[in-house]
N, CA, C and O atoms as CSV, one atom per row, in Angstrom:
chain,resi,resn,atom,element,x,y,z
A,1,MET,N,N,25.535,10.598,7.576
A,1,MET,CA,C,24.674,9.550,6.902
A,1,MET,C,C,23.563,10.315,6.183
A,1,MET,O,O,22.836,11.101,6.789
A,2,PRO,N,N,23.449,10.065,4.869
A,2,PRO,CA,C,22.389,10.788,4.084
A,2,PRO,C,C,20.962,10.262,4.393
A,2,PRO,O,O,20.817,9.203,5.003
A,3,LEU,N,N,19.977,10.957,3.997
A,3,LEU,CA,C,18.538,10.636,4.118
A,3,LEU,C,C,18.328,9.346,3.395
A,3,LEU,O,O,18.794,9.190,2.266
A,4,GLU,N,N,17.636,8.406,4.008
A,4,GLU,CA,C,17.240,7.092,3.378
A,4,GLU,C,C,15.691,7.012,3.495
A,4,GLU,O,O,15.121,7.503,4.469
A,5,ALA,N,N,15.068,6.437,2.569
A,5,ALA,CA,C,13.650,6.137,2.613
A,5,ALA,C,C,13.548,4.654,2.614
A,5,ALA,O,O,13.927,3.974,1.660
A,6,ILE,N,N,13.005,4.138,3.755
A,6,ILE,CA,C,12.949,2.653,3.945
A,6,ILE,C,C,11.493,2.239,4.176
A,6,ILE,O,O,10.768,2.781,5.010
A,7,ALA,N,N,11.132,1.257,3.391
A,7,ALA,CA,C,9.753,0.758,3.484
A,7,ALA,C,C,9.636,-0.315,4.607
A,7,ALA,O,O,10.396,-1.282,4.654
A,8,ILE,N,N,8.624,-0.086,5.525
A,8,ILE,CA,C,8.488,-1.026,6.600
A,8,ILE,C,C,7.019,-1.522,6.504
A,8,ILE,O,O,6.141,-0.903,5.903
A,9,ASN,N,N,6.841,-2.673,7.140
A,9,ASN,CA,C,5.443,-3.220,7.221
A,9,ASN,C,C,5.160,-3.695,8.651
A,9,ASN,O,O,4.281,-4.517,8.908
A,10,ASP,N,N,6.003,-3.095,9.615
A,10,ASP,CA,C,5.815,-3.418,11.029
A,10,ASP,C,C,6.421,-2.228,11.790
A,10,ASP,O,O,7.559,-1.839,11.531
A,11,LEU,N,N,5.669,-1.664,12.715
A,11,LEU,CA,C,6.209,-0.590,13.541
A,11,LEU,C,C,7.214,-0.922,14.493
A,11,LEU,O,O,7.713,-0.035,15.187
A,12,ASN,N,N,7.605,-2.275,14.607
A,12,ASN,CA,C,8.675,-2.688,15.452
A,12,ASN,C,C,9.913,-3.012,14.586
A,12,ASN,O,O,10.860,-3.636,15.065
A,13,ALA,N,N,9.895,-2.574,13.283
A,13,ALA,CA,C,11.044,-2.766,12.465
A,13,ALA,C,C,12.332,-2.247,13.102
A,13,ALA,O,O,12.309,-1.210,13.765
A,14,PRO,N,N,13.445,-2.939,12.919
A,14,PRO,CA,C,14.636,-2.508,13.618
A,14,PRO,C,C,15.403,-1.401,12.812
A,14,PRO,O,O,16.528,-1.574,12.343
A,15,LEU,N,N,14.631,-0.178,12.696
A,15,LEU,CA,C,15.338,0.908,11.916
A,15,LEU,C,C,16.299,1.698,12.737
A,15,LEU,O,O,17.280,2.235,12.222
A,16,ILE,N,N,15.997,1.781,14.151
A,16,ILE,CA,C,16.941,2.503,15.021
A,16,ILE,C,C,17.965,1.399,15.486
A,16,ILE,O,O,17.593,0.352,16.016
A,17,LYS,N,N,19.212,1.697,15.259
A,17,LYS,CA,C,20.255,0.727,15.524
A,17,LYS,C,C,20.345,0.419,17.012
A,17,LYS,O,O,20.445,-0.740,17.415
A,18,LYS,N,N,20.308,1.489,17.833
A,18,LYS,CA,C,20.431,1.302,19.318
A,18,LYS,C,C,19.255,1.996,19.937
A,18,LYS,O,O,19.376,3.103,20.461
A,19,PRO,N,N,18.103,1.341,19.877
A,19,PRO,CA,C,16.887,2.016,20.504
A,19,PRO,C,C,17.042,2.179,22.050
A,19,PRO,O,O,17.539,1.279,22.726
A,20,ALA,N,N,16.620,3.303,22.566
A,20,ALA,CA,C,16.718,3.594,24.015
A,20,ALA,C,C,15.627,2.856,24.791
A,20,ALA,O,O,15.716,2.667,26.005
A,21,ARG,N,N,14.614,2.453,24.062
A,21,ARG,CA,C,13.415,1.798,24.748
A,21,ARG,C,C,12.611,1.000,23.654
A,21,ARG,O,O,12.716,1.236,22.450
A,22,ASP,N,N,11.808,0.045,24.189
A,22,ASP,CA,C,10.922,-0.619,23.324
A,22,ASP,C,C,9.985,0.329,22.671
A,22,ASP,O,O,9.567,1.323,23.265
A,23,ASN,N,N,9.639,0.020,21.409
A,23,ASN,CA,C,8.632,0.838,20.616
A,23,ASN,C,C,9.093,2.174,20.355
A,23,ASN,O,O,8.249,3.043,20.138
A,24,GLU,N,N,10.358,2.466,20.345
A,24,GLU,CA,C,10.894,3.806,20.146
A,24,GLU,C,C,10.483,4.325,18.768
A,24,GLU,O,O,10.039,5.467,18.647
A,25,LEU,N,N,10.626,3.506,17.735
A,25,LEU,CA,C,10.236,3.926,16.455
A,25,LEU,C,C,8.817,4.334,16.380
A,25,LEU,O,O,8.569,5.418,15.854
A,26,ALA,N,N,7.844,3.597,16.844
A,26,ALA,CA,C,6.462,3.943,16.914
A,26,ALA,C,C,6.180,5.230,17.757
A,26,ALA,O,O,5.332,6.055,17.417
A,27,GLU,N,N,6.889,5.334,18.790
A,27,GLU,CA,C,6.782,6.564,19.598
A,27,GLU,C,C,7.278,7.769,18.894
A,27,GLU,O,O,6.654,8.823,19.017
A,28,ARG,N,N,8.329,7.703,18.177
A,28,ARG,CA,C,8.825,8.904,17.449
A,28,ARG,C,C,7.936,9.205,16.296
A,28,ARG,O,O,7.693,10.380,16.018
A,29,LEU,N,N,7.424,8.206,15.595
A,29,LEU,CA,C,6.514,8.414,14.548
A,29,LEU,C,C,5.232,9.086,15.030
A,29,LEU,O,O,4.748,10.032,14.407
A,30,LYS,N,N,4.685,8.596,16.139
A,30,LYS,CA,C,3.551,9.146,16.735
A,30,LYS,C,C,3.745,10.608,17.098
A,30,LYS,O,O,2.858,11.424,16.851
A,31,ALA,N,N,4.852,10.945,17.661
A,31,ALA,CA,C,5.151,12.270,17.987
A,31,ALA,C,C,5.269,13.185,16.781
A,31,ALA,O,O,4.837,14.337,16.812
A,32,MET,N,N,5.833,12.679,15.768
A,32,MET,CA,C,5.937,13.498,14.563
A,32,MET,C,C,4.467,13.825,13.945
A,32,MET,O,O,4.175,14.962,13.576
A,33,TYR,N,N,3.642,12.816,13.872
A,33,TYR,CA,C,2.330,13.088,13.428
A,33,TYR,C,C,1.527,14.029,14.414
A,33,TYR,O,O,0.756,14.887,13.982
A,34,ASP,N,N,1.737,13.835,15.679
A,34,ASP,CA,C,1.040,14.728,16.761
A,34,ASP,C,C,1.534,16.149,16.455
A,34,ASP,O,O,0.748,17.091,16.565
A,35,ALA,N,N,2.706,16.324,16.105
A,35,ALA,CA,C,3.227,17.765,15.963
A,35,ALA,C,C,2.856,18.360,14.610
A,35,ALA,O,O,3.107,19.540,14.364
A,36,ASP,N,N,2.282,17.586,13.763
A,36,ASP,CA,C,1.931,18.002,12.379
A,36,ASP,C,C,0.484,18.438,12.286
A,36,ASP,O,O,-0.418,17.599,12.288
A,37,ASP,N,N,0.254,19.711,12.206
A,37,ASP,CA,C,-1.172,20.205,12.137
A,37,ASP,C,C,-1.917,19.856,10.856
A,37,ASP,O,O,-3.128,20.053,10.762
A,38,THR,N,N,-1.161,19.319,9.835
A,38,THR,CA,C,-1.855,18.989,8.602
A,38,THR,C,C,-2.303,17.535,8.509
A,38,THR,O,O,-2.883,17.119,7.506
A,39,GLN,N,N,-2.031,16.766,9.558
A,39,GLN,CA,C,-2.346,15.363,9.629
A,39,GLN,C,C,-3.238,15.062,10.747
A,39,GLN,O,O,-3.317,15.906,11.640
A,40,PRO,N,N,-3.941,13.959,10.836
A,40,PRO,CA,C,-4.642,13.518,12.012
A,40,PRO,C,C,-3.648,13.148,13.138
A,40,PRO,O,O,-2.433,13.148,12.939
A,41,SER,N,N,-4.209,12.829,14.336
A,41,SER,CA,C,-3.290,12.533,15.430
A,41,SER,C,C,-2.391,11.297,15.153
A,41,SER,O,O,-2.728,10.421,14.357
A,42,GLY,N,N,-1.316,11.277,15.802
A,42,GLY,CA,C,-0.298,10.183,15.605
A,42,GLY,C,C,-0.980,8.833,15.841
A,42,GLY,O,O,-0.765,7.892,15.078
A,43,GLU,N,N,-1.828,8.726,16.927
A,43,GLU,CA,C,-2.492,7.507,17.216
A,43,GLU,C,C,-3.373,7.053,16.055
A,43,GLU,O,O,-3.342,5.884,15.671
A,44,GLU,N,N,-4.162,7.978,15.493
A,44,GLU,CA,C,-5.096,7.669,14.448
A,44,GLU,C,C,-4.317,7.231,13.174
A,44,GLU,O,O,-4.672,6.231,12.549
A,45,VAL,N,N,-3.258,7.983,12.796
A,45,VAL,CA,C,-2.483,7.628,11.622
A,45,VAL,C,C,-1.875,6.254,11.784
A,45,VAL,O,O,-1.972,5.404,10.898
A,46,LEU,N,N,-1.203,6.035,13.008
A,46,LEU,CA,C,-0.526,4.712,13.133
A,46,LEU,C,C,-1.516,3.548,13.159
A,46,LEU,O,O,-1.153,2.446,12.750
A,47,ASN,N,N,-2.702,3.739,13.605
A,47,ASN,CA,C,-3.799,2.725,13.542
A,47,ASN,C,C,-4.130,2.427,12.162
A,47,ASN,O,O,-4.263,1.267,11.771
A,48,ILE,N,N,-4.275,3.508,11.363
A,48,ILE,CA,C,-4.569,3.217,9.886
A,48,ILE,C,C,-3.384,2.520,9.227
A,48,ILE,O,O,-3.590,1.593,8.444
A,49,ILE,N,N,-2.172,2.923,9.511
A,49,ILE,CA,C,-0.979,2.277,8.987
A,49,ILE,C,C,-0.895,0.788,9.395
A,49,ILE,O,O,-0.630,-0.076,8.559
A,50,GLU,N,N,-1.122,0.509,10.673
A,50,GLU,CA,C,-1.035,-0.861,11.101
A,50,GLU,C,C,-2.126,-1.671,10.451
A,50,GLU,O,O,-1.874,-2.822,10.094
A,51,ASN,N,N,-3.287,-1.162,10.278
A,51,ASN,CA,C,-4.389,-1.917,9.587
A,51,ASN,C,C,-3.924,-2.133,8.072
A,51,ASN,O,O,-4.234,-3.164,7.476
A,52,GLY,N,N,-3.241,-1.215,7.528
A,52,GLY,CA,C,-2.634,-1.335,6.169
A,52,GLY,C,C,-1.604,-2.433,6.084
A,52,GLY,O,O,-1.520,-3.171,5.103
A,53,PHE,N,N,-0.836,-2.516,7.124
A,53,PHE,CA,C,0.184,-3.535,7.127
A,53,PHE,C,C,-0.424,-4.981,6.961
A,53,PHE,O,O,0.173,-5.845,6.319
A,54,LYS,N,N,-1.606,-5.198,7.554
A,54,LYS,CA,C,-2.294,-6.379,7.473
A,54,LYS,C,C,-2.767,-6.791,6.087
A,54,LYS,O,O,-3.027,-7.959,5.798
A,55,ARG,N,N,-2.865,-5.763,5.244
A,55,ARG,CA,C,-3.196,-5.949,3.854
A,55,ARG,C,C,-2.059,-5.796,2.800
A,55,ARG,O,O,-2.287,-5.742,1.592
A,56,GLY,N,N,-0.841,-5.730,3.342
A,56,GLY,CA,C,0.306,-5.714,2.534
A,56,GLY,C,C,0.784,-4.268,2.186
A,56,GLY,O,O,1.554,-4.067,1.247
A,57,GLN,N,N,0.310,-3.294,2.959
A,57,GLN,CA,C,0.706,-1.882,2.672
A,57,GLN,C,C,2.058,-1.564,3.335
A,57,GLN,O,O,2.580,-2.374,4.101
A,58,TYR,N,N,2.603,-0.421,3.046
A,58,TYR,CA,C,3.834,0.034,3.670
A,58,TYR,C,C,3.798,1.377,4.127
A,58,TYR,O,O,2.986,2.210,3.725
A,59,LEU,N,N,4.752,1.596,5.037
A,59,LEU,CA,C,5.050,2.986,5.506
A,59,LEU,C,C,6.452,3.206,5.169
A,59,LEU,O,O,7.326,2.416,5.528
A,60,TYR,N,N,6.682,4.223,4.512
A,60,TYR,CA,C,8.129,4.645,4.117
A,60,TYR,C,C,8.546,5.626,5.346
A,60,TYR,O,O,7.855,6.571,5.727
A,61,VAL,N,N,9.670,5.275,5.844
A,61,VAL,CA,C,10.299,6.105,6.940
A,61,VAL,C,C,11.525,6.693,6.376
A,61,VAL,O,O,12.345,5.994,5.780
A,62,GLY,N,N,11.679,8.029,6.557
A,62,GLY,CA,C,12.879,8.726,6.169
A,62,GLY,C,C,13.758,8.765,7.396
A,62,GLY,O,O,13.430,9.381,8.410
A,63,MET,N,N,14.883,8.091,7.274
A,63,MET,CA,C,15.870,7.970,8.377
A,63,MET,C,C,17.033,8.828,8.079
A,63,MET,O,O,17.483,8.849,6.933
A,64,PHE,N,N,17.583,9.577,9.074
A,64,PHE,CA,C,18.707,10.393,9.005
A,64,PHE,C,C,19.432,10.329,10.314
A,64,PHE,O,O,18.843,10.609,11.358
A,65,ASN,N,N,20.661,9.978,10.293
A,65,ASN,CA,C,21.467,9.786,11.525
A,65,ASN,C,C,20.769,8.941,12.597
A,65,ASN,O,O,20.699,9.264,13.783
A,66,ASP,N,N,20.257,7.816,12.054
A,66,ASP,CA,C,19.608,6.753,12.964
A,66,ASP,C,C,18.295,7.297,13.670
A,66,ASP,O,O,17.868,6.779,14.702
A,67,LYS,N,N,17.679,8.383,13.044
A,67,LYS,CA,C,16.504,8.872,13.613
A,67,LYS,C,C,15.437,9.051,12.477
A,67,LYS,O,O,15.777,9.468,11.370
A,68,PRO,N,N,14.134,8.727,12.777
A,68,PRO,CA,C,13.143,8.946,11.712
A,68,PRO,C,C,12.861,10.421,11.671
A,68,PRO,O,O,12.571,11.053,12.687
A,69,ILE,N,N,12.955,10.982,10.421
A,69,ILE,CA,C,12.625,12.464,10.287
A,69,ILE,C,C,11.527,12.748,9.290
A,69,ILE,O,O,11.151,13.900,9.074
A,70,ALA,N,N,10.996,11.653,8.658
A,70,ALA,CA,C,9.840,11.846,7.685
A,70,ALA,C,C,9.214,10.486,7.665
A,70,ALA,O,O,9.790,9.470,8.054
A,71,ALA,N,N,7.877,10.535,7.141
A,71,ALA,CA,C,7.177,9.298,6.961
A,71,ALA,C,C,6.005,9.549,5.960
A,71,ALA,O,O,5.460,10.651,5.898
A,72,VAL,N,N,5.642,8.520,5.196
A,72,VAL,CA,C,4.521,8.575,4.303
A,72,VAL,C,C,3.970,7.234,4.067
A,72,VAL,O,O,4.716,6.277,3.862
A,73,GLY,N,N,2.637,7.127,4.088
A,73,GLY,CA,C,1.988,5.799,3.840
A,73,GLY,C,C,1.939,5.572,2.322
A,73,GLY,O,O,1.764,6.491,1.522
A,74,CYS,N,N,2.104,4.302,1.985
A,74,CYS,CA,C,2.103,3.918,0.578
A,74,CYS,C,C,1.117,2.797,0.489
A,74,CYS,O,O,1.373,1.697,0.980
A,75,PHE,N,N,-0.085,3.074,-0.172
A,75,PHE,CA,C,-1.172,2.128,-0.157
A,75,PHE,C,C,-1.488,1.674,-1.525
A,75,PHE,O,O,-1.327,2.440,-2.476
A,76,ASP,N,N,-1.911,0.518,-1.672
A,76,ASP,CA,C,-2.377,-0.130,-2.934
A,76,ASP,C,C,-3.884,-0.504,-2.824
A,76,ASP,O,O,-4.310,-1.255,-1.946
A,77,ASP,N,N,-4.589,0.023,-3.691
A,77,ASP,CA,C,-6.073,-0.239,-3.639
A,77,ASP,C,C,-6.510,-1.636,-4.076
A,77,ASP,O,O,-7.646,-2.071,-3.888
A,78,GLY,N,N,-5.464,-2.344,-4.708
A,78,GLY,CA,C,-5.807,-3.705,-5.139
A,78,GLY,C,C,-6.585,-3.791,-6.429
A,78,GLY,O,O,-6.890,-4.880,-6.916
A,79,GLN,N,N,-6.906,-2.624,-6.984
A,79,GLN,CA,C,-7.631,-2.662,-8.231
A,79,GLN,C,C,-6.796,-2.061,-9.419
A,79,GLN,O,O,-7.024,-2.408,-10.578
A,80,THR,N,N,-5.913,-1.236,-9.124
A,80,THR,CA,C,-5.094,-0.659,-10.197
A,80,THR,C,C,-3.711,-0.815,-9.836
A,80,THR,O,O,-3.420,-1.281,-8.734
A,81,ASN,N,N,-2.740,-0.433,-10.752
A,81,ASN,CA,C,-1.309,-0.504,-10.446
A,81,ASN,C,C,-0.817,0.782,-9.818
A,81,ASN,O,O,0.390,0.968,-9.668
A,82,ALA,N,N,-1.739,1.693,-9.440
A,82,ALA,CA,C,-1.352,2.948,-8.835
A,82,ALA,C,C,-1.117,2.856,-7.355
A,82,ALA,O,O,-1.804,2.091,-6.679
A,83,LYS,N,N,-0.203,3.578,-6.837
A,83,LYS,CA,C,0.102,3.594,-5.353
A,83,LYS,C,C,-0.438,4.928,-4.816
A,83,LYS,O,O,-0.173,5.984,-5.389
A,84,ARG,N,N,-1.158,4.875,-3.770
A,84,ARG,CA,C,-1.640,5.992,-3.086
A,84,ARG,C,C,-0.748,6.463,-2.030
A,84,ARG,O,O,-0.507,5.711,-1.085
A,85,LEU,N,N,-0.221,7.650,-2.091
A,85,LEU,CA,C,0.677,8.177,-1.042
A,85,LEU,C,C,-0.128,9.168,-0.182
A,85,LEU,O,O,-0.768,10.085,-0.697
A,86,GLN,N,N,-0.076,8.957,1.138
A,86,GLN,CA,C,-0.865,9.662,2.019
A,86,GLN,C,C,-0.155,9.731,3.434
A,86,GLN,O,O,0.647,8.866,3.786
A,87,TYR,N,N,-0.492,10.786,4.202
A,87,TYR,CA,C,0.042,11.021,5.527
A,87,TYR,C,C,1.491,11.310,5.606
A,87,TYR,O,O,2.251,10.754,6.399
A,88,LEU,N,N,1.853,12.255,4.696
A,88,LEU,CA,C,3.251,12.773,4.741
A,88,LEU,C,C,3.497,13.586,5.919
A,88,LEU,O,O,2.720,14.497,6.204
A,89,THR,N,N,4.525,13.325,6.628
A,89,THR,CA,C,4.926,14.186,7.749
A,89,THR,C,C,6.432,14.316,7.821
A,89,THR,O,O,7.155,13.399,7.432
A,90,VAL,N,N,6.889,15.389,8.291
A,90,VAL,CA,C,8.377,15.690,8.391
A,90,VAL,C,C,8.590,16.212,9.835
A,90,VAL,O,O,7.848,17.058,10.335
A,91,HIS,N,N,9.612,15.676,10.452
A,91,HIS,CA,C,9.934,16.245,11.806
A,91,HIS,C,C,10.012,17.796,11.817
A,91,HIS,O,O,10.603,18.434,10.946
A,92,GLU,N,N,9.393,18.325,12.830
A,92,GLU,CA,C,9.284,19.785,12.893
A,92,GLU,C,C,10.666,20.559,12.699
A,92,GLU,O,O,10.700,21.652,12.134
A,93,GLN,N,N,11.783,19.939,13.190
A,93,GLN,CA,C,13.100,20.597,13.023
A,93,GLN,C,C,13.579,20.546,11.646
A,93,GLN,O,O,14.562,21.217,11.329
A,94,ASN,N,N,12.954,19.787,10.776
A,94,ASN,CA,C,13.430,19.592,9.356
A,94,ASN,C,C,12.506,20.305,8.351
A,94,ASN,O,O,12.776,20.297,7.150
A,95,LYS,N,N,11.460,20.895,8.823
A,95,LYS,CA,C,10.567,21.629,7.999
A,95,LYS,C,C,11.222,22.861,7.268
A,95,LYS,O,O,12.044,23.572,7.845
A,96,GLY,N,N,10.843,23.066,6.054
A,96,GLY,CA,C,11.441,24.237,5.335
A,96,GLY,C,C,12.821,23.968,4.746
A,96,GLY,O,O,13.512,24.886,4.303
A,97,ARG,N,N,13.199,22.733,4.749
A,97,ARG,CA,C,14.520,22.307,4.189
A,97,ARG,C,C,14.392,21.431,2.977
A,97,ARG,O,O,15.381,20.811,2.585
A,98,ALA,N,N,13.225,21.337,2.350
A,98,ALA,CA,C,12.906,20.562,1.195
A,98,ALA,C,C,13.121,19.043,1.436
A,98,ALA,O,O,13.297,18.255,0.506
A,99,ILE,N,N,13.096,18.690,2.720
A,99,ILE,CA,C,13.248,17.212,3.023
A,99,ILE,C,C,12.046,16.495,2.446
A,99,ILE,O,O,12.203,15.396,1.914
A,100,ASP,N,N,10.844,17.066,2.526
A,100,ASP,CA,C,9.627,16.501,2.004
A,100,ASP,C,C,9.709,16.151,0.534
A,100,ASP,O,O,9.293,15.064,0.133
A,101,ALA,N,N,10.258,17.083,-0.301
A,101,ALA,CA,C,10.405,16.782,-1.706
A,101,ALA,C,C,11.407,15.784,-1.973
A,101,ALA,O,O,11.170,14.936,-2.832
A,102,LYS,N,N,12.498,15.776,-1.345
A,102,LYS,CA,C,13.622,14.816,-1.508
A,102,LYS,C,C,13.117,13.440,-1.090
A,102,LYS,O,O,13.373,12.455,-1.782
A,103,PHE,N,N,12.386,13.356,0.062
A,103,PHE,CA,C,11.855,12.036,0.549
A,103,PHE,C,C,10.850,11.536,-0.399
A,103,PHE,O,O,10.948,10.360,-0.750
A,104,ILE,N,N,9.857,12.291,-0.882
A,104,ILE,CA,C,8.870,11.774,-1.878
A,104,ILE,C,C,9.554,11.320,-3.096
A,104,ILE,O,O,9.140,10.307,-3.660
A,105,LYS,N,N,10.604,12.000,-3.577
A,105,LYS,CA,C,11.302,11.551,-4.750
A,105,LYS,C,C,11.918,10.177,-4.454
A,105,LYS,O,O,11.836,9.292,-5.305
A,106,MET,N,N,12.490,9.979,-3.357
A,106,MET,CA,C,13.130,8.668,-2.908
A,106,MET,C,C,12.042,7.591,-2.900
A,106,MET,O,O,12.288,6.500,-3.415
A,107,VAL,N,N,10.851,7.841,-2.341
A,107,VAL,CA,C,9.769,6.907,-2.364
A,107,VAL,C,C,9.358,6.575,-3.758
A,107,VAL,O,O,9.218,5.408,-4.121
A,108,TYR,N,N,9.158,7.639,-4.568
A,108,TYR,CA,C,8.804,7.411,-5.985
A,108,TYR,C,C,9.815,6.497,-6.614
A,108,TYR,O,O,9.418,5.504,-7.224
A,109,ASP,N,N,11.121,6.771,-6.505
A,109,ASP,CA,C,12.141,5.930,-7.168
A,109,ASP,C,C,12.124,4.556,-6.687
A,109,ASP,O,O,12.376,3.645,-7.476
A,110,ALA,N,N,11.825,4.296,-5.349
A,110,ALA,CA,C,11.795,2.872,-4.867
A,110,ALA,C,C,10.579,2.160,-5.484
A,110,ALA,O,O,10.684,1.026,-5.950
A,111,GLU,N,N,9.472,2.818,-5.479
A,111,GLU,CA,C,8.245,2.181,-6.044
A,111,GLU,C,C,8.353,1.956,-7.514
A,111,GLU,O,O,7.867,0.938,-8.008
A,112,VAL,N,N,8.983,2.880,-8.262
A,112,VAL,CA,C,9.166,2.680,-9.749
A,112,VAL,C,C,10.020,1.451,-9.966
A,112,VAL,O,O,9.784,0.677,-10.893
A,113,LYS,N,N,10.986,1.275,-9.135
A,113,LYS,CA,C,11.841,0.113,-9.292
A,113,LYS,C,C,11.079,-1.205,-9.124
A,113,LYS,O,O,11.430,-2.226,-9.717
A,114,LYS,N,N,10.047,-1.154,-8.316
A,114,LYS,CA,C,9.146,-2.297,-8.111
A,114,LYS,C,C,8.070,-2.477,-9.233
A,114,LYS,O,O,7.328,-3.459,-9.235
A,115,GLY,N,N,8.009,-1.519,-10.168
A,115,GLY,CA,C,7.143,-1.668,-11.328
A,115,GLY,C,C,5.951,-0.743,-11.285
A,115,GLY,O,O,5.135,-0.784,-12.206
A,116,VAL,N,N,5.788,0.152,-10.194
A,116,VAL,CA,C,4.686,1.048,-10.128
A,116,VAL,C,C,4.856,2.124,-11.344
A,116,VAL,O,O,5.938,2.644,-11.614
A,117,ARG,N,N,3.736,2.365,-11.984
A,117,ARG,CA,C,3.758,3.325,-13.123
A,117,ARG,C,C,2.886,4.589,-12.868
A,117,ARG,O,O,2.961,5.558,-13.623
A,118,GLN,N,N,2.086,4.559,-11.825
A,118,GLN,CA,C,1.185,5.664,-11.542
A,118,GLN,C,C,1.057,5.888,-10.002
A,118,GLN,O,O,1.070,4.927,-9.232
A,119,PHE,N,N,0.937,7.142,-9.581
A,119,PHE,CA,C,0.756,7.452,-8.227
A,119,PHE,C,C,-0.435,8.373,-8.008
A,119,PHE,O,O,-0.760,9.217,-8.843
A,120,VAL,N,N,-1.083,8.181,-6.844
A,120,VAL,CA,C,-2.226,9.054,-6.464
A,120,VAL,C,C,-1.808,9.729,-5.148
A,120,VAL,O,O,-1.836,9.150,-4.062
A,121,PRO,N,N,-1.420,10.998,-5.335
A,121,PRO,CA,C,-0.996,11.735,-4.149
A,121,PRO,C,C,-2.229,12.331,-3.398
A,121,PRO,O,O,-2.854,13.243,-3.941
A,122,VAL,N,N,-2.596,11.874,-2.213
A,122,VAL,CA,C,-3.807,12.261,-1.535
A,122,VAL,C,C,-3.626,13.551,-0.864
A,122,VAL,O,O,-4.496,14.413,-0.983
A,123,ASP,N,N,-2.541,13.761,-0.151
A,123,ASP,CA,C,-2.413,15.031,0.637
A,123,ASP,C,C,-1.980,16.179,-0.333
A,123,ASP,O,O,-1.289,15.940,-1.324
A,124,ASN,N,N,-2.398,17.391,-0.021
A,124,ASN,CA,C,-2.101,18.578,-0.818
A,124,ASN,C,C,-0.630,18.736,-1.057
A,124,ASN,O,O,-0.188,19.016,-2.171
A,125,ASP,N,N,0.160,18.545,0.050
A,125,ASP,CA,C,1.605,18.740,-0.086
A,125,ASP,C,C,2.300,17.738,-1.018
A,125,ASP,O,O,3.194,18.062,-1.800
A,126,ILE,N,N,1.807,16.463,-0.871
A,126,ILE,CA,C,2.359,15.408,-1.729
A,126,ILE,C,C,2.008,15.709,-3.162
A,126,ILE,O,O,2.857,15.617,-4.048
A,127,HIS,N,N,0.722,16.079,-3.406
A,127,HIS,CA,C,0.271,16.480,-4.706
A,127,HIS,C,C,1.087,17.539,-5.401
A,127,HIS,O,O,1.459,17.438,-6.570
A,128,GLN,N,N,1.359,18.618,-4.565
A,128,GLN,CA,C,2.096,19.770,-5.094
A,128,GLN,C,C,3.502,19.288,-5.380
A,128,GLN,O,O,4.028,19.653,-6.431
A,129,ILE,N,N,4.156,18.505,-4.547
A,129,ILE,CA,C,5.590,18.007,-4.790
A,129,ILE,C,C,5.571,17.267,-6.088
A,129,ILE,O,O,6.361,17.541,-6.992
A,130,MET,N,N,4.589,16.247,-6.188
A,130,MET,CA,C,4.658,15.310,-7.337
A,130,MET,C,C,4.292,16.047,-8.646
A,130,MET,O,O,4.789,15.681,-9.711
A,131,SER,N,N,3.414,17.100,-8.574
A,131,SER,CA,C,3.063,17.869,-9.730
A,131,SER,C,C,4.328,18.710,-10.223
A,131,SER,O,O,4.664,18.743,-11.407
A,132,ASP,N,N,4.963,19.352,-9.255
A,132,ASP,CA,C,6.079,20.202,-9.515
A,132,ASP,C,C,7.222,19.400,-10.234
A,132,ASP,O,O,7.866,19.912,-11.149
A,133,TYR,N,N,7.437,18.196,-9.812
A,133,TYR,CA,C,8.472,17.381,-10.338
A,133,TYR,C,C,8.066,16.329,-11.354
A,133,TYR,O,O,8.869,15.500,-11.782
A,134,GLU,N,N,6.762,16.391,-11.737
A,134,GLU,CA,C,6.186,15.526,-12.696
A,134,GLU,C,C,6.388,14.075,-12.393
A,134,GLU,O,O,6.974,13.316,-13.164
A,135,LEU,N,N,5.866,13.710,-11.212
A,135,LEU,CA,C,6.115,12.399,-10.634
A,135,LEU,C,C,4.822,11.646,-10.562
A,135,LEU,O,O,4.819,10.521,-10.062
A,136,ILE,N,N,3.737,12.182,-11.020
A,136,ILE,CA,C,2.403,11.517,-10.823
A,136,ILE,C,C,2.356,10.188,-11.692
A,136,ILE,O,O,1.863,9.160,-11.229
A,137,ARG,N,N,2.866,10.251,-12.916
A,137,ARG,CA,C,2.838,9.107,-13.850
A,137,ARG,C,C,4.266,8.970,-14.375
A,137,ARG,O,O,4.923,9.944,-14.742
A,138,VAL,N,N,4.705,7.735,-14.391
A,138,VAL,CA,C,6.053,7.377,-14.941
A,138,VAL,C,C,6.109,7.610,-16.435
A,138,VAL,O,O,5.261,7.083,-17.155
A,139,LYS,N,N,7.046,8.356,-16.927
A,139,LYS,CA,C,7.188,8.578,-18.426
A,139,LYS,C,C,7.804,7.335,-18.972
A,139,LYS,O,O,8.719,6.730,-18.413
A,140,ASP,N,N,7.216,6.971,-20.157
A,140,ASP,CA,C,7.781,5.710,-20.781
A,140,ASP,C,C,8.732,6.146,-21.897
A,140,ASP,O,O,9.327,5.301,-22.567
């Protein structure tokens, strides 16, 4: 099964087809963030994400073989048509495989289909990917 970027607005979203336990998705996401030295703790990020859900924000989850292997927050400041991408993480076993770039491109494509024309990459890694592939602003 290929990598998929799926937007969720609830950490209890049924992304894992046969979860082994309740809250498995949230637990796996927390563990990914905890293992990522470039991001705040998993608990801190998921609290920010959950607060964002209340305001209509999304978390894109990269799913591969029924497991989350990447995630990035997609935020709307409510003042512009730009989307802020922040808190990119990739499962430690998938680092160095360009999963992050492929995943960001998938998120970009999904948001462009929704009409987004500009992005604000907050994290250095996201900014580098989006700059390298010229994804900051949609070309008309």
